[in-house]
LUMVEX-911567 format. One record per residue (C-alpha): x, y, z; residue in one letter; residue number from 1. Coordinates in Angstrom, 3 decimals. Example, Ala and Ser with C-alpha at 12.3 -4.5 7.8 and 13.67 -1.06 7.14 Angstrom:
BEGIN
x/y/z/residu/num
12.300/-4.500/7.800/A/1
13.670/-1.060/7.140/S/2
//
This chain:
BEGIN
x/y/z/residu/num
88.541/83.517/77.415/M/1
90.847/86.525/77.534/V/2
92.435/87.564/80.819/Q/3
93.033/91.087/82.095/I/4
96.235/92.090/83.878/L/5
95.966/95.451/85.583/D/6
99.222/97.208/86.358/T/7
97.939/100.440/87.913/T/8
99.914/99.697/91.081/L/9
103.166/99.105/89.189/R/10
103.199/100.882/85.810/E/11
100.614/103.401/86.996/G/12
102.947/104.524/89.750/E/13
105.537/105.318/87.071/Q/14
103.336/108.231/86.003/T/15
105.212/111.450/86.823/P/16
104.003/112.770/90.180/G/17
101.921/109.706/91.087/V/18
102.609/107.790/94.290/Y/19
100.242/105.490/96.159/F/20
100.662/104.892/99.885/Y/21
100.483/101.204/100.929/P/22
96.970/101.548/102.431/H/23
95.803/103.151/99.171/T/24
97.330/100.326/97.127/K/25
95.405/97.810/99.200/L/26
92.157/99.721/98.657/A/27
92.791/99.876/94.892/I/28
93.636/96.167/94.807/A/29
90.373/95.384/96.615/E/30
88.440/97.419/94.032/C/31
90.237/95.657/91.173/L/32
89.338/92.330/92.759/S/33
85.674/93.345/93.065/A/34
85.725/94.390/89.399/L/35
87.042/90.966/88.439/G/36
90.449/91.422/86.814/V/37
92.521/88.240/86.617/D/38
95.983/89.466/87.587/I/39
97.079/92.472/89.644/I/40
100.672/93.502/89.059/E/41
101.269/95.001/92.493/A/42
104.748/96.470/92.100/G/43
108.508/95.934/91.837/H/44
109.469/94.902/95.391/P/45
113.195/95.581/95.072/V/46
112.623/99.303/94.394/V/47
111.995/100.279/98.037/N/48
110.702/99.005/101.362/K/49
107.252/100.546/100.949/E/50
106.642/98.794/97.620/I/51
107.920/95.531/99.105/Y/52
105.567/95.955/102.073/S/53
102.597/96.826/99.855/A/54
103.111/93.826/97.553/V/55
103.445/91.542/100.582/N/56
100.270/92.970/102.132/M/57
98.217/92.622/98.921/I/58
99.409/89.033/98.446/V/59
98.106/88.162/101.918/H/60
94.805/90.057/101.560/A/61
93.052/86.947/100.214/D/62
91.879/88.614/96.998/L/63
90.495/86.683/94.022/R/64
93.022/87.783/91.344/P/65
96.512/86.345/91.120/K/66
98.945/88.870/92.612/I/67
102.137/89.547/90.685/G/68
105.422/91.393/90.921/A/69
107.834/92.935/88.418/H/70
111.444/91.782/88.197/S/71
114.587/92.444/86.263/R/72
116.493/89.388/85.053/S/73
118.366/89.276/88.345/L/74
118.204/86.644/91.050/Q/75
118.090/89.343/93.741/S/76
114.896/90.800/92.214/D/77
113.354/87.344/92.100/V/78
114.196/86.723/95.750/D/79
112.496/89.929/96.867/F/80
109.373/89.033/94.885/A/81
109.237/85.477/96.168/L/82
109.641/86.669/99.753/E/83
106.371/88.556/99.238/C/84
104.671/85.301/98.241/G/85
103.532/86.349/94.762/V/86
101.930/83.833/92.428/G/87
102.931/85.702/89.255/F/88
106.342/87.053/88.288/L/89
107.059/89.277/85.301/G/90
110.712/89.121/84.211/I/91
111.990/91.505/81.535/F/92
115.154/91.931/79.477/Y/93
115.595/93.697/76.133/C/94
117.131/91.678/73.290/V/95
117.401/94.300/70.544/S/96
120.806/94.399/68.869/D/97
121.170/98.118/69.563/E/98
120.432/97.807/73.296/R/99
122.543/94.673/73.706/L/100
125.538/96.309/72.050/T/101
125.353/99.823/73.473/N/102
123.682/99.369/76.869/V/103
124.254/95.843/78.157/F/104
127.551/95.183/76.290/K/105
126.429/91.619/75.646/K/106
125.739/89.369/72.718/D/107
122.350/87.723/72.268/L/108
123.577/84.351/73.516/G/109
124.791/85.808/76.805/S/110
121.543/87.707/77.266/A/111
119.455/84.586/76.704/I/112
121.625/82.674/79.152/E/113
120.966/85.312/81.824/Q/114
117.221/85.304/81.095/I/115
116.880/81.524/81.206/T/116
119.030/81.150/84.325/D/117
116.785/83.567/86.207/V/118
113.609/81.843/84.989/I/119
114.947/78.424/85.969/K/120
115.921/79.757/89.372/Y/121
112.503/81.290/89.983/A/122
110.736/78.095/88.953/K/123
113.004/76.006/91.157/S/124
112.056/78.135/94.140/Q/125
108.317/77.940/93.486/K/126
107.166/75.325/90.999/S/127
103.637/76.703/90.600/D/128
104.846/80.271/90.010/L/129
103.340/81.779/86.855/L/130
106.248/83.362/84.981/I/131
106.062/85.946/82.221/R/132
109.050/86.895/80.121/Y/133
108.980/90.255/78.326/T/134
111.515/91.226/75.678/P/135
111.375/94.928/76.507/E/136
110.583/97.088/73.451/D/137
109.544/93.857/71.753/T/138
108.050/95.308/68.597/V/139
111.133/97.370/67.685/R/140
113.580/94.553/68.436/S/141
114.777/92.201/65.717/Q/142
112.013/89.612/65.328/F/143
114.490/86.728/65.134/K/144
115.974/87.822/68.475/N/145
112.534/87.934/70.073/V/146
111.645/84.473/68.778/V/147
114.951/82.990/69.932/K/148
114.752/84.563/73.403/A/149
111.064/83.732/73.834/A/150
111.572/80.108/72.784/T/151
114.440/79.693/75.231/A/152
112.463/81.404/78.002/A/153
109.509/79.032/77.590/V/154
111.768/76.002/77.557/K/155
113.341/77.313/80.770/A/156
109.930/77.526/82.449/G/157
108.196/80.756/81.345/A/158
104.428/80.388/80.936/D/159
103.743/83.703/79.210/I/160
105.508/85.791/76.587/I/161
104.579/89.466/76.622/S/162
104.720/91.643/73.527/I/163
105.670/95.091/74.779/A/164
104.942/98.090/72.597/D/165
107.119/100.097/74.955/T/166
107.017/103.344/72.958/T/167
103.540/103.160/71.423/G/168
105.097/102.423/68.032/Y/169
102.444/100.169/66.519/M/170
99.722/101.430/64.146/I/171
96.739/99.273/63.109/P/172
96.740/98.345/59.441/G/173
100.257/99.607/58.702/V/174
102.546/96.947/57.287/K/175
105.362/96.123/59.671/G/176
103.641/97.988/62.524/R/177
100.412/96.025/62.950/S/178
99.922/94.451/66.382/M/179
97.455/92.023/64.845/Y/180
100.111/90.753/62.451/D/181
102.779/90.699/65.156/Y/182
100.707/88.527/67.502/V/183
99.792/86.154/64.682/K/184
103.392/85.879/63.456/N/185
104.872/85.361/66.915/L/186
102.328/82.694/67.844/K/187
103.009/80.920/64.559/D/188
106.809/80.976/64.985/R/189
106.666/79.814/68.580/L/190
104.321/76.969/67.693/H/191
106.716/75.924/64.937/K/192
109.426/75.865/67.607/N/193
107.129/73.559/69.591/K/194
106.530/75.965/72.478/V/195
103.031/77.152/73.301/H/196
103.038/79.976/75.858/P/197
100.201/82.336/76.534/K/198
100.657/85.636/74.703/I/199
100.282/88.911/76.577/E/200
100.339/92.447/75.172/V/201
101.445/95.647/76.872/H/202
100.550/98.675/74.758/C/203
101.685/102.226/75.446/H/204
99.634/105.189/74.297/N/205
102.260/107.565/72.878/D/206
100.354/107.871/69.589/R/207
96.913/107.528/71.181/G/208
96.591/104.002/69.768/L/209
97.044/101.794/72.836/A/210
93.382/100.752/72.896/L/211
93.281/100.117/69.140/A/212
96.467/98.050/69.294/N/213
95.226/96.073/72.298/T/214
91.993/95.261/70.465/L/215
94.057/94.232/67.434/D/216
96.007/91.873/69.697/A/217
92.779/90.495/71.148/Y/218
91.414/89.813/67.673/R/219
94.654/88.055/66.780/A/220
94.333/85.681/69.724/G/221
96.288/87.290/72.568/A/222
95.504/85.619/75.885/D/223
96.293/88.411/78.377/I/224
95.770/92.160/77.942/L/225
97.503/94.788/80.091/D/226
95.639/97.847/81.379/T/227
95.749/100.626/83.945/T/228
93.042/102.729/85.553/V/229
92.845/106.126/83.812/L/230
95.458/104.819/81.373/G/231
98.187/105.762/83.871/L/232
101.805/104.895/83.105/G/233
105.046/106.127/81.636/E/234
104.673/109.174/79.337/R/235
101.215/108.923/77.705/A/236
100.358/105.817/79.713/G/237
98.773/102.492/78.759/L/238
95.471/101.065/77.574/T/239
92.625/102.329/79.744/D/240
90.961/99.584/81.787/L/241
87.371/100.869/81.695/A/242
87.271/101.451/77.949/T/243
88.812/98.091/77.105/L/244
86.603/96.062/79.454/L/245
83.421/97.743/78.270/T/246
84.226/97.173/74.597/I/247
85.140/93.539/75.230/L/248
81.951/92.934/77.215/A/249
79.484/94.947/75.133/V/250
80.834/94.707/71.594/D/251
82.797/91.450/71.542/F/252
80.465/89.658/73.994/K/253
83.518/88.355/75.822/E/254
82.591/85.801/78.465/K/255
83.855/87.028/81.804/N/256
83.067/87.647/85.441/S/257
83.593/91.403/85.313/W/258
81.273/93.591/87.356/D/259
81.449/96.780/85.308/L/260
79.422/98.664/87.903/K/261
82.604/98.675/89.991/Q/262
84.383/100.905/87.474/L/263
83.127/104.238/88.800/I/264
84.111/103.582/92.454/P/265
87.508/102.317/91.269/L/266
88.150/105.317/89.042/Y/267
87.062/107.775/91.714/N/268
89.468/106.148/94.165/L/269
92.432/106.155/91.785/V/270
91.646/109.687/90.641/S/271
91.622/110.934/94.223/K/272
94.938/109.398/95.242/F/273
96.772/109.862/91.953/S/274
95.619/113.496/91.886/R/275
94.606/112.985/88.271/R/276
91.152/114.289/87.409/N/277
88.860/112.079/85.350/I/278
88.370/114.055/82.113/P/279
84.722/115.024/81.727/K/280
84.701/113.605/78.207/N/281
86.539/110.373/79.109/A/282
84.834/107.329/77.565/P/283
82.749/105.237/79.981/I/284
83.706/107.051/83.205/V/285
83.635/110.747/82.235/G/286
80.928/112.976/83.684/E/287
79.645/114.031/80.239/D/288
79.825/110.738/78.352/V/289
76.106/109.913/78.702/F/290
74.943/113.548/78.725/T/291
72.846/114.918/75.858/H/292
73.012/118.626/75.117/C/293
71.925/119.897/71.681/A/294
68.186/120.230/71.096/G/295
67.994/117.700/68.259/V/296
70.010/115.190/70.306/H/297
67.979/115.594/73.464/T/298
64.637/115.346/71.672/Q/299
65.660/112.025/70.119/A/300
67.365/110.765/73.280/A/301
64.285/111.473/75.383/I/302
62.213/109.292/73.047/Q/303
64.884/106.560/72.970/N/304
68.427/107.084/74.360/P/305
69.855/104.559/71.904/I/306
69.478/107.170/69.140/H/307
72.557/108.911/70.540/Y/308
74.127/106.168/72.680/Q/309
75.893/103.094/71.410/S/310
75.070/101.034/74.512/F/311
72.986/101.167/77.672/D/312
74.876/103.109/80.397/P/313
73.300/100.861/83.044/K/314
75.886/98.254/81.986/V/315
78.515/100.349/83.766/V/316
76.226/101.660/86.500/G/317
75.560/104.988/84.786/R/318
72.421/106.792/83.592/E/319
71.583/109.033/80.674/S/320
71.399/112.705/81.536/Y/321
69.707/115.567/79.713/I/322
71.704/118.782/79.988/Y/323
69.815/122.050/80.049/V/324
71.614/125.188/78.944/G/325
72.096/127.532/75.985/P/326
71.375/124.820/73.387/M/327
68.301/123.392/75.091/S/328
64.983/123.226/73.296/G/329
61.469/122.884/74.650/S/330
61.689/119.074/74.776/S/331
64.658/119.266/77.200/S/332
62.854/121.796/79.392/I/333
59.648/119.743/79.491/K/334
61.657/116.608/80.268/Y/335
63.298/118.344/83.222/M/336
59.959/119.718/84.385/L/337
58.658/116.171/84.597/E/338
61.751/115.096/86.542/K/339
61.275/117.819/89.160/V/340
57.520/117.279/89.400/G/341
56.376/120.443/87.624/C/342
55.004/119.040/84.390/A/343
51.798/121.083/84.728/D/344
53.564/124.426/84.255/L/345
51.634/126.813/81.994/D/346
52.873/126.819/78.386/E/347
53.515/130.560/78.516/R/348
55.748/130.050/81.559/L/349
57.496/127.134/79.842/V/350
58.589/129.547/77.120/K/351
59.748/132.065/79.702/E/352
61.578/129.304/81.593/L/353
63.240/128.100/78.403/T/354
64.545/131.575/77.625/F/355
65.784/132.058/81.194/Y/356
67.589/128.704/81.303/V/357
69.228/129.302/77.905/K/358
70.538/132.686/79.096/E/359
71.643/131.318/82.466/R/360
73.417/128.390/80.777/G/361
75.694/130.712/78.809/K/362
77.754/131.557/81.860/I/363
78.033/128.042/83.341/G/364
78.310/125.889/85.286/P/365
75.775/123.251/84.247/T/366
72.206/123.876/85.394/V/367
71.552/120.801/87.517/D/368
68.166/119.543/88.732/E/369
68.392/121.422/92.017/C/370
69.094/124.771/90.340/E/371
66.524/124.037/87.635/F/372
63.840/123.676/90.318/L/373
65.039/126.941/91.871/D/374
64.599/128.640/88.495/I/375
61.123/127.123/88.065/V/376
60.109/128.451/91.468/N/377
61.542/131.859/90.574/Y/378
59.581/131.946/87.301/I/379
56.380/130.973/89.131/K/380
56.812/133.588/91.867/L/381
57.816/136.261/89.379/N/382
54.688/135.505/87.358/N/383
52.567/135.646/90.531/L/384
54.113/139.009/91.410/R/385
53.285/140.372/87.936/R/386
49.714/139.131/88.227/E/387
49.299/140.806/91.610/M/388
50.717/144.057/90.250/Q/389
48.301/143.872/87.311/R/390
45.293/143.202/89.565/V/391
46.239/145.971/91.981/N/392
47.062/148.463/89.285/A/393
44.833/151.604/89.445/P/394
//
């Protein structure tokens, strides 16, 4: 059974302009717990006192998921995280030749020694600590370096190796850039080295392929998948939580304890405090995603929504909605008349109503049920006025 690690509170806060106050982080963590994610990466405690305080608070909030912290390969970072009481620790260090030579001024052996020393130290301080090692920018690093560092990390006590597509480099189906192939190859090499860690993937969305690459990793046997709410994160962000969970549950029939009806409250909360609007056309959570507009679509959807929906929106606590506006046909108008309790409207007035709604819809915003009923009442009264004028005419 695949596990979900949500890093909205850590990577999500690296989105330019996004900052969550500690009380907001707790509220988001509680929503993530209600949704049923497995791991919440709550922050990097060494960064500042507020992050430290928030991680500590979330750890002691008695939530169902395991609460984790981010850490460089430094003992001081580990100490700050352990002081918070986390049960999960993500340690990272890049092992690409270019970064080792030009940034860290180290050879691979020295880098691995630093990585393993920190892992051993963390494990010695808390034996049941779940430790993840991430070779930063994994997929663009030399594969032999990744295998060597990952093998040493597991032998030192790491439980998880994360494949980080730090720049959104991977492309499904492209030789040398397939996340499916990478996961398969890394698992195979590590097993040959007689180490058997869980494999995690962390996919960035620079090319718009984070979701596709994460699903590729899932199909290849990855054990843990990273997400954020609204796909928040550095640059173009990460794999979106709602889209991934829904696909896994609906299309892959993944066994889980996720309550997908919690997605909308969670997304509304994060949207409010990140000051990032939920796009109207966002999959799963967008306002328009289960809305039917064009006449042909609405006529079919009224008979059976599955004609223009790939799954039942009730799965995620949503409902189908028929939009009335400039593209509406008589079926949409009659459907709305039934909804507002005016199904007995005279056919001549239905035609007049249809014309009026189509004209009104051209200028926006959407004609909702409340306004639709106002228009129906207007059409009725206007017709009554005309009838009275006709009767009283000399």
